[in-house]
C-alpha positions as CSV (number, residue, x, y, z in Angstrom):
1,X,32.0,-13.9,-30.9
2,X,30.2,-10.6,-31.4
3,X,31.6,-7.2,-30.6
4,X,29.8,-5.4,-27.8
5,X,28.9,-1.9,-26.7
6,X,26.9,-1.1,-23.5
7,X,24.6,1.8,-22.9
8,X,24.2,2.8,-19.2
9,X,22.3,5.7,-17.8
10,X,22.5,8.2,-15.0
11,X,19.0,7.2,-13.9
12,X,15.9,5.4,-15.0
13,X,14.2,6.8,-18.0
14,X,17.4,8.6,-19.2
15,X,16.6,7.3,-22.7
16,X,18.8,4.1,-22.7
17,X,16.1,1.9,-24.3
18,X,15.5,4.3,-27.2
19,X,19.2,5.0,-27.7
20,X,19.8,1.2,-27.9
21,X,17.0,0.8,-30.4
22,X,18.5,3.6,-32.5
23,X,22.0,2.0,-32.4
24,X,20.5,-1.4,-33.3
25,X,18.8,0.2,-36.3
26,X,22.0,2.0,-37.4
27,X,24.2,-1.2,-37.2
28,X,21.4,-3.1,-39.0
29,X,21.3,-0.5,-41.7
30,X,25.1,-0.7,-42.0
31,X,24.9,-4.4,-42.8
32,X,25.7,-6.0,-39.5
33,X,23.9,-8.8,-37.7
34,X,23.0,-7.1,-34.4
35,X,21.0,-8.1,-31.4
36,X,19.9,-6.3,-28.2
37,X,20.5,-7.6,-24.7
38,X,19.4,-6.6,-21.2
39,X,20.3,-9.1,-18.5
40,X,17.6,-7.9,-16.0
41,X,14.6,-5.8,-16.8
42,X,11.8,-4.5,-14.6
43,X,8.6,-3.7,-16.4
44,X,4.9,-4.5,-16.6
45,X,4.9,-4.1,-20.4
46,X,5.8,-7.6,-21.7
47,X,5.6,-9.8,-24.8
48,X,5.2,-13.4,-25.6
49,X,7.6,-14.9,-28.1
50,X,6.8,-17.5,-30.8
51,X,7.8,-20.3,-28.4
52,X,5.6,-19.1,-25.6
53,X,8.3,-17.3,-23.5
54,X,7.8,-13.9,-21.8
55,X,10.2,-11.0,-22.2
56,X,10.3,-7.2,-21.7
57,X,8.9,-5.1,-24.5
58,X,11.9,-2.8,-24.6
59,X,14.0,-5.6,-26.1
60,X,11.1,-6.5,-28.5
61,X,11.3,-2.9,-29.9
62,X,15.1,-3.1,-30.1
63,X,14.9,-6.5,-31.9
64,X,12.4,-5.1,-34.4
65,X,14.8,-2.1,-35.0
66,X,17.5,-4.7,-35.6
67,X,15.4,-6.6,-38.1
68,X,15.1,-9.6,-35.8
69,X,12.3,-11.7,-34.4
70,X,12.1,-11.1,-30.6
71,X,14.0,-13.8,-28.6
72,X,13.8,-14.4,-24.9
73,X,17.6,-14.6,-24.7
74,X,17.6,-10.9,-25.3
75,X,16.1,-10.4,-21.8
76,X,16.8,-13.5,-19.7
77,X,15.5,-11.9,-16.4
78,X,12.2,-10.0,-16.3
79,X,10.8,-8.6,-13.0
80,X,7.1,-7.7,-13.0
81,X,6.2,-5.7,-9.9
82,X,3.2,-7.1,-8.0
83,X,3.5,-4.8,-4.9
84,X,5.7,-1.9,-3.8
85,X,8.2,-4.4,-2.4
86,X,7.8,-7.5,-4.5
87,X,7.8,-8.8,-8.1
88,X,7.0,-11.8,-10.2
89,X,10.4,-13.2,-11.3
90,X,10.6,-14.6,-14.8
91,X,13.8,-16.3,-16.0
92,X,14.3,-17.3,-19.6
93,X,10.7,-16.5,-20.2
94,X,9.3,-18.8,-17.4
95,X,7.8,-17.7,-14.1
96,X,9.9,-18.7,-11.1
97,X,7.4,-17.3,-8.6
98,X,6.7,-14.1,-6.6
99,X,9.6,-12.7,-4.5
100,X,10.1,-9.8,-2.2
101,X,12.8,-7.4,-3.2
102,X,15.3,-8.6,-0.5
103,X,14.7,-12.3,-1.4
104,X,15.4,-11.6,-5.1
105,X,18.5,-9.5,-4.2
106,X,19.9,-12.5,-2.2
107,X,19.0,-15.1,-4.9
108,X,19.7,-13.3,-8.1
109,X,23.2,-14.8,-8.4
110,X,21.5,-18.2,-8.8
111,X,20.1,-16.9,-12.1
112,X,23.4,-15.7,-13.4
113,X,24.2,-18.9,-15.4
114,X,21.0,-18.4,-17.3
115,X,22.0,-14.8,-18.1
116,X,25.4,-15.8,-19.3
117,X,24.2,-18.7,-21.4
118,X,21.7,-16.4,-23.1
119,X,24.3,-13.7,-23.8
120,X,27.0,-16.1,-25.1
121,X,24.5,-17.9,-27.4
122,X,23.4,-14.6,-28.9
123,X,27.0,-13.5,-29.3
124,X,27.8,-16.6,-31.3
125,X,25.0,-15.8,-33.8
126,X,25.6,-12.0,-34.3
127,X,28.3,-9.5,-35.2
128,X,27.3,-6.9,-32.6
129,X,25.4,-7.0,-29.3
130,X,24.0,-3.7,-28.0
131,X,23.7,-4.1,-24.2
132,X,21.4,-2.0,-22.1
133,X,21.9,-1.3,-18.4
134,X,19.2,-0.6,-15.9
135,X,18.7,2.4,-13.6
136,X,22.2,3.7,-12.7
137,X,25.6,2.2,-12.2
138,X,26.1,4.6,-9.3
139,X,23.5,2.9,-7.1
140,X,26.3,2.0,-4.7
141,X,24.0,0.2,-2.3
142,X,23.3,-2.4,-5.0
143,X,26.7,-2.8,-6.5
144,X,27.8,-5.9,-4.6
145,X,25.4,-8.2,-6.5
146,X,25.1,-6.2,-9.7
147,X,24.4,-8.3,-12.8
148,X,23.0,-5.6,-15.0
149,X,25.3,-2.5,-15.0
150,X,29.1,-2.4,-14.3
151,X,29.0,-5.9,-12.8
152,X,27.8,-7.3,-16.1
153,X,30.1,-5.0,-18.1
154,X,33.0,-6.6,-16.3
155,X,31.7,-10.2,-16.8
156,X,31.5,-9.7,-20.6
157,X,34.4,-7.2,-20.8
158,X,32.5,-4.5,-22.7
159,X,33.0,-0.8,-23.2
160,X,30.3,1.6,-21.9
161,X,28.6,4.7,-23.1
162,X,27.0,6.7,-20.2
163,X,23.8,8.6,-21.0
164,X,22.4,11.6,-19.1
165,X,18.9,13.2,-19.3
166,X,19.1,16.9,-19.8
167,X,15.3,17.2,-19.9
168,X,15.2,16.6,-16.1
169,X,17.9,19.2,-15.4
170,X,21.4,18.9,-13.9
171,X,22.8,16.8,-16.7
172,X,26.5,17.7,-16.0
173,X,26.1,16.8,-12.4
174,X,24.4,13.6,-13.4
175,X,27.2,12.5,-15.7
176,X,30.1,13.7,-13.6
177,X,28.6,12.5,-10.3
178,X,28.0,9.0,-11.8
179,X,31.5,8.8,-13.1
180,X,32.9,10.0,-9.7
181,X,31.1,7.3,-7.8
182,X,32.5,4.5,-9.9
183,X,35.5,2.5,-8.9
184,X,38.6,3.0,-10.9
185,X,38.2,-0.2,-13.0
186,X,34.6,0.8,-13.7
187,X,35.6,4.3,-14.8
188,X,38.0,2.8,-17.2
189,X,35.1,1.1,-19.0
190,X,33.3,4.4,-19.7
191,X,34.6,5.5,-23.1
192,X,32.1,8.3,-23.8
193,X,29.1,10.2,-22.5
194,X,25.9,11.4,-24.2
195,X,23.7,14.3,-23.4
196,X,20.2,13.1,-24.2
197,X,16.7,14.7,-24.7
198,X,18.1,18.2,-25.5
199,X,15.9,21.0,-26.6
200,X,17.5,24.2,-27.9
201,X,20.7,25.6,-29.4
202,X,23.6,23.2,-28.8
203,X,26.1,26.1,-28.9
204,X,24.9,27.1,-25.4
205,X,26.1,23.7,-24.1
206,X,29.6,23.9,-25.5
207,X,31.4,25.5,-22.5
208,X,29.9,22.9,-20.2
209,X,30.7,20.0,-22.6
210,X,34.4,21.0,-22.7
211,X,34.5,21.1,-18.9
212,X,32.7,17.8,-18.6
213,X,35.1,16.1,-21.0
214,X,38.0,17.4,-18.8
215,X,36.4,16.2,-15.6
216,X,35.4,12.8,-16.8
217,X,38.4,12.2,-19.1
218,X,36.3,10.9,-22.0
219,X,34.7,12.7,-25.0
220,X,31.0,13.6,-25.2
221,X,29.9,11.4,-28.1
222,X,26.8,13.4,-28.9
223,X,24.0,15.8,-27.8
224,X,20.9,13.9,-28.9
225,X,17.8,16.1,-29.3
226,X,14.4,15.3,-27.8
227,X,13.4,13.0,-30.7
228,X,9.8,13.1,-31.7
229,X,9.3,9.5,-32.8
230,X,6.4,7.2,-32.0
231,X,8.0,4.1,-30.6
232,X,6.6,1.8,-27.9
233,X,7.9,2.7,-24.5
234,X,8.8,0.3,-21.7
235,X,6.7,0.9,-18.6
236,X,4.6,3.3,-16.6
237,X,7.1,6.1,-16.9
238,X,5.6,6.5,-20.4
239,X,5.1,10.2,-21.2
240,X,1.9,9.4,-23.1
241,X,0.1,9.1,-19.8
242,X,0.9,12.8,-19.0
243,X,0.3,14.1,-22.5
244,X,-2.5,16.6,-22.7
245,X,-4.9,15.5,-25.4
246,X,-7.7,17.5,-26.8
247,X,-10.8,15.6,-28.0
248,X,-10.9,15.1,-31.7
249,X,-13.4,13.8,-34.3
250,X,-13.4,10.4,-32.6
251,X,-12.5,10.3,-28.9
252,X,-11.1,7.2,-27.1
253,X,-10.7,6.9,-23.3
254,X,-8.2,4.4,-21.9
255,X,-8.7,3.7,-18.2
256,X,-5.3,4.3,-16.5
257,X,-5.3,1.6,-13.9
258,X,-2.8,1.9,-11.1
259,X,-1.0,-1.3,-12.2
260,X,-1.6,-0.9,-15.9
261,X,0.2,-3.4,-18.1
262,X,0.6,-3.7,-21.9
263,X,-1.0,-0.4,-22.7
264,X,0.8,-0.5,-26.0
265,X,-2.2,-2.7,-27.1
266,X,-3.9,0.6,-28.0
267,X,-1.1,2.1,-30.0
268,X,-2.8,1.4,-33.4
269,X,-5.6,3.9,-32.5
270,X,-3.0,6.7,-32.0
271,X,-1.9,6.6,-35.7
272,X,-5.0,8.5,-36.9
273,X,-4.8,12.3,-37.3
274,X,-8.4,12.9,-36.2
275,X,-8.6,10.3,-33.3
276,X,-7.8,11.3,-29.7
277,X,-6.6,8.6,-27.3
278,X,-6.6,9.8,-23.7
279,X,-5.5,8.0,-20.5
280,X,-8.0,8.9,-17.8
281,X,-8.0,8.2,-14.0
282,X,-11.0,10.1,-12.8
283,X,-14.7,10.4,-13.6
284,X,-14.2,14.1,-14.5
285,X,-11.5,13.1,-17.1
286,X,-13.7,10.4,-18.7
287,X,-16.3,12.8,-20.1
288,X,-18.4,11.2,-22.9
289,X,-15.9,9.3,-25.2
290,X,-16.8,7.4,-28.3
291,X,-15.0,4.2,-27.1
292,X,-13.8,3.1,-23.7
293,X,-10.8,0.7,-23.4
294,X,-9.9,-1.1,-20.2
295,X,-6.3,-2.4,-20.3
296,X,-4.5,-5.3,-18.8
297,X,-3.1,-5.0,-15.2
298,X,-0.7,-6.9,-13.0
299,X,-3.3,-7.0,-10.2
300,X,-6.8,-7.4,-11.5
301,X,-8.6,-7.5,-8.1
302,X,-6.7,-4.5,-6.6
303,X,-7.3,-2.4,-9.7
304,X,-11.0,-3.4,-9.8
305,X,-11.3,-2.2,-6.2
306,X,-9.7,1.1,-7.3
307,X,-12.0,1.4,-10.3
308,X,-15.0,1.0,-7.9
309,X,-13.7,3.4,-5.3
310,X,-12.9,6.1,-7.8
311,X,-16.4,6.1,-9.3
312,X,-15.1,5.1,-12.7
313,X,-16.8,1.7,-12.6
314,X,-20.2,3.3,-12.3
315,X,-19.3,5.8,-15.0
316,X,-18.2,3.0,-17.4
317,X,-21.4,1.0,-16.7
318,X,-23.6,4.0,-17.3
319,X,-21.8,4.8,-20.6
320,X,-22.2,1.1,-21.7
321,X,-25.9,1.3,-20.9
322,X,-26.2,4.3,-23.2
323,X,-24.5,2.4,-26.1
324,X,-20.9,3.5,-25.8
325,X,-18.6,0.7,-27.0
326,X,-16.5,-0.8,-24.2
327,X,-13.6,-3.2,-24.8
328,X,-11.5,-4.9,-22.1
329,X,-8.2,-6.6,-22.7
330,X,-6.9,-9.3,-20.4
331,X,-7.4,-8.0,-16.8
332,X,-9.8,-5.4,-18.2
333,X,-11.7,-8.3,-19.8
334,X,-11.9,-10.1,-16.4
335,X,-13.2,-7.0,-14.7
336,X,-16.1,-6.9,-17.1
337,X,-17.3,-10.3,-16.0
338,X,-19.5,-11.4,-13.1
339,X,-16.9,-12.8,-10.6
340,X,-13.2,-13.0,-10.1
341,X,-11.8,-15.6,-7.7
342,X,-8.2,-16.0,-6.4
343,X,-8.4,-18.8,-3.8
344,X,-4.7,-19.4,-3.7
345,X,-3.7,-15.7,-3.5
346,X,-1.9,-15.8,-6.9
347,X,-2.1,-12.0,-7.1
348,X,-1.3,-11.5,-3.4
349,X,-4.1,-8.9,-3.2
350,X,-5.4,-9.9,0.2
351,X,-8.8,-10.9,-1.3
352,X,-9.9,-14.3,-2.5
353,X,-13.0,-13.1,-4.4
354,X,-14.6,-10.0,-5.8
355,X,-17.7,-9.3,-7.8
356,X,-17.1,-8.0,-11.3
357,X,-18.9,-5.3,-13.3
358,X,-21.3,-7.9,-14.7
359,X,-21.3,-6.6,-18.2
360,X,-20.1,-9.9,-19.7
361,X,-21.3,-13.5,-18.7
362,X,-17.8,-14.4,-17.4
363,X,-16.3,-16.0,-14.3
364,X,-12.5,-16.0,-13.7
365,X,-10.4,-18.1,-11.4
366,X,-6.7,-17.4,-10.9
367,X,-4.3,-20.4,-10.9
368,X,-0.6,-20.7,-10.3
369,X,0.5,-21.6,-13.8
370,X,0.6,-18.7,-16.3
371,X,-0.9,-19.0,-19.8
372,X,1.6,-17.5,-22.3
373,X,1.3,-18.2,-25.9
374,X,1.1,-16.5,-29.3
375,X,-2.2,-16.8,-31.1
376,X,-3.5,-16.2,-34.6
377,X,-6.7,-16.9,-36.5
378,X,-9.8,-15.4,-38.1
379,X,-12.7,-13.7,-36.3
380,X,-15.9,-15.7,-36.5
381,X,-19.2,-15.4,-34.8
382,X,-18.7,-11.8,-33.5
383,X,-22.1,-10.3,-32.9
384,X,-23.3,-6.7,-32.3
385,X,-21.4,-3.6,-33.1
386,X,-18.1,-5.3,-34.0
387,X,-19.6,-8.0,-36.3
388,X,-17.7,-6.0,-39.0
389,X,-14.6,-8.0,-37.8
390,X,-15.9,-11.4,-39.0
391,X,-13.6,-12.9,-41.6
392,X,-10.6,-10.7,-40.7
393,X,-7.3,-12.2,-39.5
394,X,-6.0,-11.3,-36.0
395,X,-2.7,-12.2,-34.3
396,X,-1.3,-11.4,-30.8
397,X,-0.4,-13.2,-27.6
398,X,-2.0,-14.3,-24.3
399,X,-0.4,-13.8,-21.0
400,X,-2.6,-14.3,-17.9
401,X,-2.9,-16.2,-14.6
402,X,-6.7,-16.2,-14.7
403,X,-8.9,-18.8,-16.5
404,X,-12.3,-17.7,-17.7
405,X,-13.4,-20.9,-19.6
406,X,-12.2,-23.3,-22.2
407,X,-11.7,-22.6,-25.9
408,X,-12.8,-19.0,-25.6
409,X,-13.1,-17.1,-28.9
410,X,-10.6,-14.2,-29.4
411,X,-13.3,-11.6,-28.9
412,X,-16.2,-12.3,-26.5
413,X,-19.3,-10.1,-26.2
414,X,-22.5,-8.8,-27.9
415,X,-24.1,-5.5,-28.3
416,X,-21.5,-2.9,-27.4
417,X,-19.4,-4.6,-24.7
418,X,-16.5,-6.9,-25.6
419,X,-13.5,-8.5,-24.0
420,X,-10.4,-10.4,-25.2
421,X,-7.4,-12.2,-23.7
422,X,-5.4,-11.4,-26.8
423,X,-2.8,-8.6,-26.4
424,X,-2.0,-6.9,-29.7
425,X,-5.5,-7.9,-31.1
426,X,-5.8,-4.4,-32.8
427,X,-2.3,-4.6,-34.5
428,X,-3.2,-6.7,-37.5
429,X,-3.9,-4.8,-40.8
430,X,-7.4,-3.4,-40.9
431,X,-8.6,-4.3,-37.4
432,X,-8.4,-0.8,-35.8
433,X,-9.5,0.7,-39.0
434,X,-12.7,-1.5,-39.1
435,X,-13.6,-0.7,-35.5
436,X,-13.2,3.1,-36.0
437,X,-15.2,3.0,-39.2
438,X,-18.1,1.2,-37.4
439,X,-18.0,3.9,-34.7
440,X,-18.0,6.6,-37.4
441,X,-21.1,5.0,-38.9
442,X,-22.8,5.2,-35.5
443,X,-22.0,8.9,-35.3
444,X,-22.8,9.8,-38.9
445,X,-19.1,10.7,-39.6
446,X,-17.4,9.9,-42.9
447,X,-14.6,7.4,-42.1
448,X,-12.3,9.0,-44.7
449,X,-12.0,12.0,-42.3
450,X,-9.9,9.8,-39.9
451,X,-7.1,9.0,-42.4
452,X,-5.6,5.5,-42.5
453,X,-2.6,3.7,-41.0
454,X,-0.4,0.8,-42.0
455,X,1.0,-0.3,-38.6
456,X,4.1,-2.2,-39.7
457,X,5.1,0.4,-42.3
458,X,4.6,3.1,-39.7
459,X,6.8,1.3,-37.2
460,X,9.6,0.8,-39.6
461,X,9.5,4.4,-40.6
462,X,9.8,5.4,-36.9
463,X,12.9,3.3,-36.4
464,X,14.5,4.9,-39.5
465,X,13.7,8.4,-38.1
466,X,15.3,7.5,-34.8
467,X,18.4,6.2,-36.6
468,X,18.6,9.4,-38.7
469,X,18.4,11.6,-35.5
470,X,21.2,9.6,-33.8
471,X,23.5,9.6,-36.9
472,X,23.0,13.4,-37.2
473,X,23.7,14.1,-33.5
474,X,26.2,11.5,-32.4
475,X,29.8,10.9,-33.5
476,X,29.2,7.4,-35.1
477,X,32.9,7.2,-36.1
478,X,33.7,7.5,-32.4
479,X,31.1,4.8,-31.6
480,X,32.6,2.4,-34.1
481,X,36.1,3.1,-32.6
482,X,34.7,2.2,-29.2
483,X,33.0,-0.9,-30.6
484,X,36.3,-2.0,-32.2
485,X,38.3,-1.3,-29.0
486,X,40.4,1.3,-30.7
487,X,40.1,3.6,-27.6
């Protein structure tokens, strides 16, 4: 069976996912078979595996860092919020239905055998399992039925590293307060703490670190700087949404829908030095971009209502009429159509029908069974602005409850408005490049001015940079001693 190490945090977004990805990369570089694991994940950014199962993107990133193909066993429970008090519950990659928070809290022990089976089968195939917790282990109101933090640590008897986020302030209180709220058996599992997202001179922290080590009774394994790597983030806490972005040679506007999902579809456009990719949520922010992208969403009808009420729908339609390219992915694709129907309230939006934007000849009906599959092929028959894609290979995955017709091509549209159900459609080599070059031609810009990007090579380099930063700023000898149960 594999050796294990678990990374828990003082709060959500403390940097657990990225630290786990970095440790996976380091162990992989050191010659070990390593796999990530998170028993329960809550996120709208998901992925479809080769066998058609759905899992959280954080474990996809960690698997890539570990040199593995993503496997649904790495994230056996995925919760996709549908409302403020409810989520779609996915177990072993298959939808179990929508549940309110209290219903899931009462029933989640039913799903524990699936969690343990997934973990043990991974442990039989690997040397090391890097386990990620969720939120904080000090959420004392949730501890009784915990299957993702200390509760799970006890089930698989794993040591724990506790991570605090200094960027939000109060990191010493975060770490000590969390340890203080743990029960004695839980505290004994914490073998080290980590100060994460530090900016500045570490020497300033030294007095506090010494006091923290005395109070918690365990060493500080590292002070990890705010690492400037470009790695897909997990959910709507993504800092890219709040990042100020000046307009560059080519300007792309992504509509930041309230329930935005799988926004990492657009990452390939961010790799170009002279391309700006901005997330906008008001007409004033939209301005006059060179390309408008409408992302997926967990609630198409509700987000289309928001788009209409905010005035962005009218602004998008005006831009499209003036020739601006518009591309919708999944839910964004459905919004571009003529009509969306949800007779069985699959989305639980309170509406059974809504008129779409009418920019594509498309009618969508929501059904109870989710489409989830990987797809690959060659573009054929694309007309209009993006006919340059014909003959190029694409790959990605579909994940949607709505049906908009049978045997739809991967890219639907003519002129300058297009839609696709394929997440990751821009990832394959040359796709984003071809689209940007065509827009450059429209504007009379030399495409060479944008620079080029090899997506896969770029990703691997980012994982290596993350691993370098962790090796430099964490005591890896201590981490290996913890892994080997020497302390």
